[in-house]
PATORTOR-251178 format. One record per residue (C-alpha): residue number from 1; z negated, x, y. Coordinates in Angstrom, 1 decimal. Example, Ala and Ser with C-alpha at 12.3 -4.5 7.8 and 13.67 -1.06 7.14 Angstrom:
+-------+--------+--------+--------+
| vexgu |     zz |     xx |     yy |
+-------+--------+--------+--------+
|     1 |   -7.8 |   12.3 |   -4.5 |
|     2 |   -7.1 |   13.7 |   -1.1 |
+-------+--------+--------+--------+
This chain:
+-------+--------+--------+--------+
| vexgu |     zz |     xx |     yy |
+-------+--------+--------+--------+
|     1 |    0.0 |    0.0 |    0.0 |
|     2 |    0.9 |    1.3 |    3.4 |
|     3 |   -1.7 |    1.9 |    6.2 |
|     4 |   -2.4 |   -1.1 |    8.3 |
|     5 |   -2.6 |    0.8 |   11.6 |
|     6 |   -0.1 |    1.7 |   14.3 |
|     7 |    0.2 |    4.9 |   16.2 |
|     8 |    1.0 |    5.5 |   19.9 |
|     9 |    2.0 |    9.0 |   20.6 |
|    10 |    4.7 |   11.2 |   22.1 |
|    11 |    4.7 |   12.5 |   25.7 |
|    12 |    1.1 |   11.3 |   26.3 |
|    13 |   -2.3 |   12.8 |   27.1 |
|    14 |   -4.3 |   10.7 |   24.6 |
|    15 |   -2.5 |    9.6 |   21.4 |
|    16 |   -4.0 |    6.5 |   19.8 |
|    17 |   -4.4 |    5.1 |   16.3 |
|    18 |   -4.9 |    1.3 |   16.4 |
|    19 |   -6.1 |   -1.1 |   13.8 |
|    20 |   -4.7 |   -4.5 |   14.8 |
|    21 |   -7.0 |   -6.4 |   12.4 |
|    22 |   -9.9 |   -6.0 |   14.8 |
|    23 |   -8.0 |   -7.6 |   17.7 |
|    24 |   -9.0 |  -11.1 |   16.5 |
|    25 |  -12.3 |  -10.8 |   18.3 |
|    26 |  -10.8 |   -9.2 |   21.4 |
|    27 |  -11.0 |  -11.3 |   24.6 |
|    28 |   -7.6 |  -10.1 |   25.7 |
|    29 |   -5.7 |  -11.7 |   22.8 |
|    30 |   -3.3 |  -14.4 |   23.6 |
|    31 |   -2.2 |  -17.5 |   21.7 |
|    32 |    1.4 |  -17.0 |   20.7 |
|    33 |    2.1 |  -20.7 |   20.3 |
|    34 |    1.7 |  -21.2 |   24.1 |
|    35 |    2.0 |  -17.8 |   25.7 |
|    36 |    5.7 |  -17.8 |   26.3 |
|    37 |    5.9 |  -21.5 |   27.4 |
|    38 |    3.0 |  -21.8 |   29.8 |
|    39 |    3.0 |  -20.6 |   33.3 |
|    40 |    1.0 |  -17.4 |   33.9 |
|    41 |   -0.5 |  -16.5 |   37.2 |
|    42 |   -0.6 |  -12.8 |   37.8 |
|    43 |   -3.7 |  -11.9 |   39.8 |
|    44 |   -4.5 |   -8.6 |   41.3 |
|    45 |   -7.4 |   -7.1 |   39.3 |
|    46 |   -9.1 |   -5.7 |   42.4 |
|    47 |   -8.9 |   -9.0 |   44.2 |
|    48 |  -10.3 |  -10.9 |   41.1 |
|    49 |  -13.2 |   -8.4 |   40.9 |
|    50 |  -13.9 |   -8.8 |   44.6 |
|    51 |  -13.9 |  -12.6 |   44.3 |
|    52 |  -16.3 |  -12.5 |   41.4 |
|    53 |  -18.7 |  -10.2 |   43.1 |
|    54 |  -18.5 |  -12.2 |   46.3 |
|    55 |  -19.3 |  -15.4 |   44.4 |
|    56 |  -22.3 |  -13.8 |   42.7 |
|    57 |  -23.6 |  -12.5 |   46.0 |
|    58 |  -23.2 |  -15.9 |   47.6 |
|    59 |  -25.1 |  -17.6 |   44.8 |
|    60 |  -27.9 |  -15.1 |   44.9 |
|    61 |  -28.3 |  -15.5 |   48.7 |
|    62 |  -28.4 |  -19.3 |   48.5 |
|    63 |  -30.3 |  -19.8 |   45.2 |
|    64 |  -32.1 |  -16.5 |   44.9 |
|    65 |  -31.8 |  -14.3 |   41.8 |
|    66 |  -33.7 |  -14.7 |   38.5 |
|    67 |  -34.2 |  -12.2 |   35.7 |
|    68 |  -31.9 |  -12.7 |   32.7 |
|    69 |  -33.2 |  -15.1 |   30.1 |
|    70 |  -33.0 |  -13.5 |   26.7 |
|    71 |  -32.7 |  -17.0 |   25.1 |
|    72 |  -29.7 |  -17.9 |   27.2 |
|    73 |  -26.3 |  -18.4 |   25.7 |
|    74 |  -24.6 |  -17.1 |   28.9 |
|    75 |  -23.9 |  -13.6 |   27.5 |
|    76 |  -22.9 |  -14.6 |   24.1 |
|    77 |  -19.2 |  -14.9 |   23.1 |
|    78 |  -18.4 |  -18.0 |   21.0 |
|    79 |  -15.4 |  -18.3 |   18.8 |
|    80 |  -13.8 |  -21.4 |   17.4 |
|    81 |  -13.6 |  -20.6 |   13.7 |
|    82 |  -10.8 |  -23.1 |   13.0 |
|    83 |   -8.7 |  -21.6 |   15.8 |
|    84 |   -9.2 |  -18.1 |   14.5 |
|    85 |   -8.2 |  -19.1 |   10.9 |
|    86 |   -5.2 |  -21.1 |   11.8 |
|    87 |   -3.9 |  -19.6 |   15.1 |
|    88 |   -1.1 |  -17.1 |   15.8 |
|    89 |   -2.2 |  -14.4 |   18.2 |
|    90 |   -0.9 |  -11.4 |   20.0 |
|    91 |   -2.2 |   -8.7 |   22.3 |
|    92 |   -0.6 |   -7.5 |   25.5 |
|    93 |    0.7 |   -4.0 |   24.9 |
|    94 |    0.3 |   -2.7 |   28.5 |
|    95 |   -3.4 |   -1.7 |   28.3 |
|    96 |   -2.7 |    0.5 |   25.2 |
|    97 |    0.3 |    2.1 |   26.8 |
|    98 |   -1.7 |    2.8 |   29.9 |
|    99 |   -4.7 |    4.2 |   28.0 |
|   100 |   -2.5 |    6.9 |   26.3 |
|   101 |   -1.8 |    8.2 |   29.8 |
|   102 |    2.0 |    8.7 |   29.6 |
|   103 |    3.3 |   11.7 |   31.4 |
|   104 |    5.3 |   11.2 |   34.6 |
|   105 |    8.6 |   11.7 |   32.9 |
|   106 |    8.2 |    9.0 |   30.2 |
|   107 |   11.0 |    6.5 |   30.6 |
|   108 |   11.3 |    4.9 |   27.2 |
|   109 |    9.4 |    3.8 |   24.0 |
|   110 |   10.8 |    4.5 |   20.6 |
|   111 |    9.7 |    1.7 |   18.2 |
|   112 |    9.6 |    3.1 |   14.7 |
|   113 |    9.8 |    0.4 |   12.0 |
|   114 |    9.3 |    0.6 |    8.3 |
|   115 |   12.4 |    1.8 |    6.5 |
|   116 |   13.2 |    4.3 |    9.3 |
|   117 |   14.7 |    2.0 |   11.8 |
|   118 |   14.1 |    3.0 |   15.4 |
|   119 |   14.6 |    0.9 |   18.5 |
|   120 |   14.6 |    2.2 |   22.0 |
|   121 |   12.9 |    0.1 |   24.8 |
|   122 |   12.6 |    1.1 |   28.5 |
|   123 |    8.9 |    1.8 |   29.3 |
|   124 |    8.9 |   -0.9 |   32.0 |
|   125 |   10.0 |   -3.5 |   29.5 |
|   126 |    7.5 |   -2.2 |   26.9 |
|   127 |    4.7 |   -2.7 |   29.4 |
|   128 |    5.5 |   -6.4 |   29.4 |
|   129 |    5.5 |   -6.8 |   25.6 |
|   130 |    3.1 |   -8.6 |   23.4 |
|   131 |    2.1 |   -7.2 |   20.0 |
|   132 |    1.7 |  -10.1 |   17.5 |
|   133 |   -1.0 |   -9.4 |   14.9 |
|   134 |   -1.7 |  -12.8 |   13.3 |
|   135 |    0.4 |  -15.7 |   12.2 |
|   136 |   -1.2 |  -19.0 |   11.3 |
|   137 |   -4.5 |  -17.3 |   10.8 |
|   138 |   -3.2 |  -14.5 |    8.5 |
|   139 |   -2.6 |  -10.9 |    9.3 |
|   140 |    1.0 |   -9.8 |    9.2 |
|   141 |    0.7 |   -8.0 |    5.8 |
|   142 |    4.3 |   -8.4 |    4.7 |
|   143 |    6.1 |   -7.7 |    7.9 |
|   144 |    3.5 |   -6.0 |   10.1 |
|   145 |    1.1 |   -4.6 |   10.9 |
|   146 |    2.4 |   -5.9 |   14.3 |
|   147 |    5.4 |   -7.8 |   15.6 |
|   148 |    6.7 |   -7.0 |   19.1 |
|   149 |    7.7 |   -9.8 |   21.5 |
|   150 |    9.5 |   -9.2 |   24.8 |
|   151 |    7.4 |  -10.4 |   27.8 |
|   152 |    9.9 |  -13.2 |   28.6 |
|   153 |    9.8 |  -14.5 |   25.0 |
|   154 |   13.5 |  -14.0 |   24.3 |
|   155 |   12.9 |  -12.8 |   20.8 |
|   156 |   10.1 |  -15.3 |   19.9 |
|   157 |   12.1 |  -16.5 |   16.9 |
|   158 |   13.1 |  -13.0 |   15.8 |
|   159 |   10.5 |  -10.4 |   16.9 |
|   160 |   10.6 |   -6.7 |   16.2 |
|   161 |    8.8 |   -6.5 |   12.8 |
|   162 |    7.4 |   -3.8 |   10.5 |
|   163 |    6.3 |   -1.8 |   13.6 |
|   164 |    4.5 |    1.4 |   12.5 |
|   165 |    4.6 |    3.7 |   15.5 |
|   166 |    5.4 |    3.7 |   19.2 |
|   167 |    6.6 |    7.1 |   20.6 |
|   168 |    6.7 |    7.5 |   24.3 |
|   169 |    9.6 |    9.8 |   25.5 |
+-------+--------+--------+--------+
């Protein structure tokens, strides 16, 4: 049986080995059944952070602050077990491509698939891609470990399958 991990390497500072089976509990995962059809609002991260801090500041000024309650459910993450066992999920690829710290001259990503097939994708387009890791609640054992979908969903019916490695060139 082949390894169920993918590698991101090439002209980067920090190569990665990723196990997509752990993404099921990651808050960044997206629902592939709706991701490409619903409207997404792109918000500046700095602006979102500033809004959150500002709202917390306003709340504490008006209501006062209280120590955290250890019995509170506020800090606990809850998962819908049925959704996890029946859903189809993906993970935005951009955070992983950013974390490897590609060198300045990287312009493309070589997608190495099982069987030796290689596809070349411009880095800008790869940054918009989603890595599917679950279909109908099951890992992509036969055709995975991940499937790659273009950010605009144009290959939703025929994703890039059998992805084993991403090489930044």
